[in-house]
GUROVO-723159 format. One record per atom (N, C-alpha, C): y, z, x; residue in three letters. Coordinates in steps of 0.05 Angstrom, whole numbers, padded with zeros to 5 digits, always signed. Example, Ala and Ser with C-alpha at 12.3 -4.5 7.8 and 13.67 -1.06 7.14 Angstrom:
GUROVO-723159
-00114+00156+00264ALA;-00090+00156+00246ALA;-00066+00156+00264ALA;-00045+00142+00257SER;-00021+00143+00273SER;+00001+00157+00258SER;
This chain:
GUROVO-723159
-00021-00001+00019MET;+00001-00001-00002MET;+00026+00000+00018MET;+00044-00015+00009ASP;+00065-00020+00025ASP;+00085+00007+00022ASP;+00092+00020+00045PRO;+00108+00044+00042PRO;+00135+00041+00028PRO;+00146+00017+00029GLU;+00172+00012+00019GLU;+00171+00005-00011GLU;+00149-00001-00022ALA;+00144-00008-00051ALA;+00144+00016-00067ALA;+00157+00017-00087ARG;+00154+00041-00104ARG;+00141+00034-00128ARG;+00129+00054-00140PRO;+00112+00049-00164PRO;+00132+00041-00188PRO;+00124+00024-00205ALA;+00141+00018-00225ALA;+00145+00041-00247ALA;+00169+00049-00254ILE;+00174+00070-00271ILE;+00175+00058-00301ILE;+00156+00071-00318SER;+00153+00063-00347SER;+00181+00067-00363SER;+00187+00048-00377ARG;+00209+00056-00396ARG;+00203+00065-00423ARG;+00176+00065-00427ALA;+00166+00073-00450ALA;+00179+00100-00464ALA;+00182+00122-00448PRO;+00196+00145-00458PRO;+00223+00144-00468PRO;+00239+00123-00451LEU;+00265+00118-00463LEU;+00262+00104-00489LEU;+00248+00086-00493TYR;+00245+00068-00518TYR;+00238+00089-00541TYR;+00217+00106-00536VAL;+00206+00125-00555VAL;+00232+00143-00566VAL;+00247+00155-00542THR;+00269+00171-00550THR;+00290+00156-00565THR;+00300+00132-00558LEU;+00318+00117-00573LEU;+00306+00110-00603LEU;+00284+00104-00605ALA;+00271+00100-00633ALA;+00275+00124-00648ALA;+00268+00147-00636PHE;+00269+00173-00650PHE;+00296+00176-00661PHE;+00316+00174-00644PHE;+00345+00181-00653PHE;+00353+00159-00674PHE;+00345+00134-00671ALA;+00354+00114-00692ALA;+00341+00120-00718ALA;+00315+00126-00719VAL;+00303+00136-00746VAL;+00314+00163-00755VAL;+00322+00180-00737SER;+00336+00207-00747SER;+00362+00201-00759SER;+00379+00183-00745ILE;+00405+00178-00758ILE;+00403+00162-00784ILE;+00384+00146-00786GLY;+00381+00133-00811GLY;+00371+00148-00834GLY;+00353+00168-00828LEU;+00344+00189-00847LEU;+00370+00205-00857LEU;+00383+00213-00837VAL;+00410+00232-00844VAL;+00427+00215-00861VAL;+00433+00192-00853LEU;+00453+00172-00870LEU;+00439+00169-00901LEU;+00415+00164-00901TYR;+00402+00162-00927TYR;+00403+00187-00943TYR;+00401+00209-00930ALA;+00403+00237-00947ALA;+00433+00240-00954ALA;+00449+00232-00939LEU;+00479+00238-00943LEU;+00487+00221-00973LEU;+00475+00199-00974GLN;+00480+00180-00999GLN;+00473+00198-01026GLN;+00452+00212-01025GLY;+00449+00232-01045GLY;+00448+00214-01075GLY;+00441+00230-01093SER;+00444+00219-01119SER;+00470+00233-01134SER;+00481+00222-01154ALA;+00503+00234-01167ALA;+00496+00262-01176ALA;+00515+00278-01174ALA;+00512+00306-01188ALA;+00513+00301-01217ALA;+00498+00321-01232PRO;+00497+00320-01262PRO;+00525+00323-01273PRO;+00529+00314-01299SER;+00557+00315-01312SER;+00551+00347-01322SER;+00577+00358-01323VAL;+00577+00388-01333VAL;+00583+00386-01364VAL;+00568+00397-01378VAL;+00571+00400-01407VAL;+00566+00430-01420VAL;+00588+00442-01429ILE;+00589+00470-01436ILE;+00580+00467-01467ILE;+00556+00478-01468ASP;+00542+00479-01498ASP;+00552+00500-01515ASP;+00561+00523-01504ARG;+00574+00543-01520ARG;+00593+00559-01506ARG;+00617+00567-01522PRO;+00637+00581-01509PRO;+00625+00612-01503PRO;+00636+00623-01483GLY;+00629+00651-01477GLY;+00643+00670-01500GLY;+00627+00689-01506THR;+00642+00711-01525THR;+00641+00738-01509THR;+00656+00757-01521PRO;+00656+00783-01508PRO;+00628+00796-01507PRO;+00609+00790-01523ASP;+00583+00799-01525ASP;+00566+00782-01507ASP;+00571+00758-01505GLN;+00557+00741-01485GLN;+00572+00720-01469GLN;+00585+00732-01452PRO;+00605+00714-01433PRO;+00588+00693-01421PRO;+00602+00669-01417ARG;+00591+00649-01404ARG;+00590+00653-01373ARG;+00569+00649-01362ALA;+00568+00656-01330ALA;+00582+00632-01315ALA;+00600+00639-01296VAL;+00614+00618-01282VAL;+00613+00632-01252VAL;+00601+00619-01233THR;+00598+00630-01205THR;+00617+00612-01186THR;+00635+00627-01173VAL;+00654+00612-01155VAL;+00650+00625-01128VAL;+00647+00608-01108ILE;+00644+00614-01079ILE;+00672+00607-01063ILE;+00676+00631-01053LEU;+00704+00629-01037LEU;+00696+00623-01007LEU;+00702+00600-00997ARG;+00693+00592-00971ARG;+00721+00592-00954ARG;+00721+00588-00929ASP;+00744+00590-00915ASP;+00760+00566-00922ASP;+00782+00571-00941TYR;+00802+00554-00949TYR;+00795+00534-00969TYR;+00773+00541-00986VAL;+00765+00523-01007VAL;+00750+00540-01029VAL;+00754+00535-01056PHE;+00741+00544-01076PHE;+00718+00525-01086PHE;+00694+00535-01088ASN;+00671+00517-01093ASN;+00660+00531-01122ASN;+00657+00517-01145PRO;+00666+00488-01148PRO;+00693+00485-01156PRO;+00703+00460-01153THR;+00728+00454-01164THR;+00728+00426-01176THR;+00734+00419-01198PRO;+00749+00439-01216PRO;+00728+00459-01229PRO;+00739+00481-01240ILE;+00724+00500-01259ILE;+00732+00493-01286ILE;+00712+00487-01302TYR;+00715+00481-01329TYR;+00715+00504-01347TYR;+00735+00510-01363LEU;+00739+00531-01382LEU;+00744+00525-01409LEU;+00735+00538-01427ILE;+00741+00530-01458ILE;+00766+00554-01467ILE;+00785+00543-01478ARG;+00807+00560-01486ARG;+00795+00583-01505ARG;+00805+00610-01501GLY;+00795+00630-01518GLY;+00767+00640-01511GLY;+00752+00631-01493GLU;+00724+00639-01491GLU;+00726+00662-01468GLU;+00706+00679-01467THR;+00703+00701-01448THR;+00683+00689-01428THR;+00694+00688-01402VAL;+00672+00681-01378VAL;+00665+00706-01362VAL;+00644+00703-01350ARG;+00635+00726-01333ARG;+00636+00712-01303ARG;+00659+00715-01290PHE;+00658+00707-01262PHE;+00641+00721-01240PHE;+00625+00709-01231THR;+00614+00719-01204THR;+00625+00705-01181THR;+00641+00721-01164ILE;+00656+00712-01145ILE;+00644+00722-01120ILE;+00641+00705-01102ILE;+00625+00712-01075ILE;+00644+00700-01054ILE;+00650+00717-01033ASN;+00665+00707-01011ASN;+00645+00700-00988ASN;+00641+00671-00989GLY;+00621+00661-00968GLY;+00636+00654-00943GLY;+00662+00661-00941GLY;+00678+00654-00917GLY;+00675+00674-00893GLY;+00688+00667-00872LEU;+00687+00688-00849LEU;+00710+00707-00851LEU;+00730+00702-00867VAL;+00756+00722-00870VAL;+00756+00729-00898VAL;+00775+00749-00902ALA;+00780+00758-00932ALA;+00794+00734-00947ALA;+00787+00733-00972HIS;+00800+00712-00991HIS;+00806+00729-01016HIS;+00824+00715-01031GLU;+00829+00728-01058GLU;+00826+00705-01079GLU;+00819+00713-01104PHE;+00817+00692-01126PHE;+00840+00702-01147PHE;+00860+00685-01147VAL;+00879+00694-01167VAL;+00883+00670-01188VAL;+00875+00682-01210LEU;+00874+00660-01236LEU;+00898+00669-01254LEU;+00917+00651-01260GLY;+00934+00657-01280GLY;+00957+00635-01282GLY;+00976+00639-01298ASP;+00995+00619-01302ASP;+01016+00622-01278ASP;+01038+00606-01280ASP;+01058+00604-01263ASP;+01071+00633-01252ASP;+01073+00647-01276GLY;+01084+00676-01269GLY;+01066+00694-01255GLY;+01039+00694-01259VAL;+01018+00706-01244VAL;+01018+00699-01214VAL;+01021+00673-01212GLN;+01021+00662-01185GLN;+01044+00671-01169GLN;+01066+00667-01181ALA;+01090+00674-01166ALA;+01089+00706-01159ALA;+01081+00722-01178ALA;+01080+00750-01174ALA;+01063+00755-01151ALA;+01036+00746-01148TRP;+01018+00754-01128TRP;+01030+00739-01100TRP;+01038+00715-01103ALA;+01050+00701-01078ALA;+01070+00722-01064ALA;+01087+00733-01080SER;+01109+00748-01071SER;+01096+00774-01062SER;+01081+00785-01076ALA;+01067+00813-01067ALA;+01052+00810-01041ALA;+01036+00791-01037ASP;+01021+00782-01014ASP;+01040+00778-00990ASP;+01063+00762-00994ALA;+01082+00760-00975ALA;+01096+00786-00963ALA;+01103+00804-00984ALA;+01115+00827-00980ALA;+01094+00847-00963ALA;+01067+00842-00967ALA;+01050+00861-00955ALA;+01041+00848-00930ALA;+01050+00826-00920THR;+01040+00815-00897THR;+01051+00832-00875THR;+01035+00840-00853PRO;+01043+00859-00831PRO;+01063+00842-00812PRO;+01081+00855-00799PRO;+01099+00843-00782PRO;+01088+00832-00758PRO;+01064+00841-00748ASN;+01049+00831-00726ASN;+01021+00835-00732ASN;+01007+00821-00712ASP;+00977+00820-00716ASP;+00963+00847-00714ASP;+00974+00868-00701PHE;+00958+00894-00700PHE;+00971+00916-00715PHE;+00985+00910-00737SER;+00994+00929-00755SER;+00980+00927-00781SER;+00980+00951-00796THR;+00966+00954-00819THR;+00985+00943-00841THR;+00972+00926-00861ALA;+00989+00917-00882ALA;+00988+00936-00902ALA;+01012+00942-00917PRO;+01007+00957-00944PRO;+00995+00943-00967PRO;+00981+00957-00985PRO;+00967+00943-01004PRO;+00987+00927-01022PRO;+00979+00903-01031ALA;+00992+00885-01047ALA;+00991+00896-01074ALA;+01012+00897-01093SER;+01009+00901-01121SER;+01032+00887-01138SER;+01027+00882-01160ILE;+01050+00874-01180ILE;+01051+00891-01200ILE;+01074+00887-01217PRO;+01079+00906-01242PRO;+01058+00902-01265PRO;+01053+00922-01277ALA;+01031+00922-01296ALA;+01041+00904-01315ALA;+01024+00891-01333GLY;+01032+00872-01353GLY;+01035+00846-01345GLY;+01032+00839-01318VAL;+01038+00811-01313VAL;+01016+00792-01321VAL;+00989+00805-01321GLY;+00968+00789-01332GLY;+00951+00772-01311GLY;+00936+00759-01319GLY;+00921+00743-01299GLY;+00896+00759-01287GLY;+00883+00746-01266LEU;+00862+00758-01253LEU;+00865+00756-01224LEU;+00861+00780-01209ARG;+00861+00778-01181ARG;+00836+00792-01172ARG;+00821+00781-01154VAL;+00799+00794-01140VAL;+00803+00789-01111VAL;+00803+00808-01095LEU;+00805+00806-01066LEU;+00779+00816-01052LEU;+00769+00797-01035LEU;+00742+00802-01025LEU;+00742+00799-00995LEU;+00727+00816-00983ASP;+00725+00813-00951ASP;+00700+00793-00950ASP;+00697+00786-00925SER;+00675+00767-00923SER;+00648+00776-00927SER;+00631+00764-00943GLY;+00606+00772-00952GLY;+00605+00792-00977GLY;+00627+00797-00989GLN;+00629+00813-01010GLN;+00627+00797-01038GLN;+00619+00809-01058GLU;+00614+00796-01083GLU;+00623+00814-01107GLU;+00636+00801-01126GLN;+00645+00817-01148GLN;+00639+00802-01176GLN;+00633+00815-01196THR;+00632+00805-01222THR;+00653+00819-01241THR;+00666+00798-01259VAL;+00684+00808-01273VAL;+00689+00792-01299VAL;+00693+00801-01321ASP;+00696+00785-01346ASP;+00724+00781-01349ASP;+00731+00753-01360TYR;+00757+00746-01364TYR;+00760+00732-01390TYR;+00782+00736-01404LEU;+00787+00722-01429LEU;+00805+00701-01425LEU;+00796+00678-01429VAL;+00812+00652-01423VAL;+00835+00649-01445VAL;+00858+00649-01435PRO;+00882+00648-01455PRO;+00877+00620-01476PRO;+00890+00625-01496ASP;+00886+00604-01518ASP;+00908+00580-01514ASP;+00927+00584-01498ASP;+00943+00567-01489ASP;+00960+00568-01462ASP;+00969+00549-01453GLY;+00983+00547-01424GLY;+00967+00540-01406GLY;+00978+00534-01381ASP;+00963+00526-01357ASP;+00951+00551-01342ASP;+00930+00545-01329LEU;+00919+00566-01309LEU;+00916+00551-01283LEU;+00923+00569-01263PHE;+00918+00556-01235PHE;+00902+00576-01217PHE;+00889+00567-01198LEU;+00871+00585-01179LEU;+00881+00581-01152LEU;+00891+00603-01142ILE;+00902+00602-01114ILE;+00893+00626-01098ILE;+00891+00625-01073CYS;+00888+00647-01055CYS;+00915+00649-01040CYS;+00929+00671-01044HIS;+00957+00676-01033HIS;+00957+00690-01007HIS;+00935+00697-00997LEU;+00937+00710-00971LEU;+00952+00694-00949LEU;+00963+00703-00930PRO;+00979+00687-00913PRO;+00965+00661-00901PRO;+00976+00638-00906GLY;+00964+00614-00894GLY;+00945+00600-00908GLY;+00931+00612-00927HIS;+00907+00607-00946HIS;+00916+00579-00959HIS;+00933+00584-00976ALA;+00940+00562-00994ALA;+00952+00537-00981ALA;+00966+00543-00960GLU;+00975+00523-00941GLU;+00953+00508-00925GLU;+00928+00521-00923ARG;+00907+00504-00912ARG;+00887+00490-00934ARG;+00895+00494-00959GLY;+00881+00480-00981GLY;+00866+00497-01000GLY;+00873+00525-01000MET;+00854+00542-01016MET;+00868+00542-01044MET;+00870+00522-01058VAL;+00879+00518-01083VAL;+00857+00507-01101VAL;+00849+00515-01121GLY;+00829+00505-01137GLY;+00842+00494-01161GLY;+00824+00480-01179ARG;+00834+00468-01202ARG;+00819+00478-01228ARG;+00835+00482-01250ILE;+00821+00490-01276ILE;+00825+00468-01294ILE;+00803+00461-01308GLU;+00807+00443-01329GLU;+00794+00452-01355GLU;+00809+00446-01375PHE;+00798+00456-01401PHE;+00784+00436-01415PHE;+00759+00445-01424ARG;+00743+00427-01441ARG;+00735+00439-01468ARG;+00725+00422-01485THR;+00715+00431-01512THR;+00686+00435-01512THR;+00672+00446-01529VAL;+00645+00450-01531VAL;+00633+00421-01534VAL;+00615+00416-01516GLY;+00599+00389-01517GLY;+00613+00368-01501GLY;+00638+00373-01494GLN;+00651+00352-01478GLN;+00638+00346-01453GLN;+00634+00320-01444THR;+00624+00317-01420THR;+00645+00316-01400THR;+00641+00329-01377ALA;+00659+00328-01353ALA;+00649+00320-01332ALA;+00667+00307-01310ALA;+00657+00297-01286ALA;+00643+00319-01273ALA;+00625+00314-01256PRO;+00614+00334-01239PRO;+00633+00347-01220PRO;+00629+00374-01215SER;+00647+00389-01199SER;+00643+00383-01170SER;+00664+00382-01152SER;+00656+00374-01124SER;+00652+00400-01108SER;+00635+00398-01092VAL;+00627+00421-01072VAL;+00629+00411-01047VAL;+00653+00414-01036PRO;+00654+00404-01006PRO;+00637+00420-00988PRO;
């Protein structure tokens, strides 16, 4: 054997690796196409005796699902879960409720990173619903949906709304088909 001659190196492992990655990428792209999410149909409004269950997950700077479909005058039982890494709040109410909590949270923001914030509060009678949860916490609360007016869903903790933590509320009637809620 010639000492200068090198044995041929097989390229088969390279081809197998490339084929594996090509198939993997193809499968991932196929899975991402998915099928359309089912339409949302509310078959009965919630009542005080039997509230309609609505689960909302607070992620870092997004509410899941959005929009949230409600029927005017119904009672819903929100199960609110903070699946994010930081504290979030669920503030549901009209413009007055949102303005009150935005102001209260801004006033309670500590002047620097290492100081303790005073608790945020608003005057009694403002209405709406506010749930503040640390990462991993969960709370269940019943809520009577107003018969009229607009509802907004916002997290007013400093910087959260600016980063997109604003949900949508859409009103439906019993049996009305709604587009699927998005879950980013």
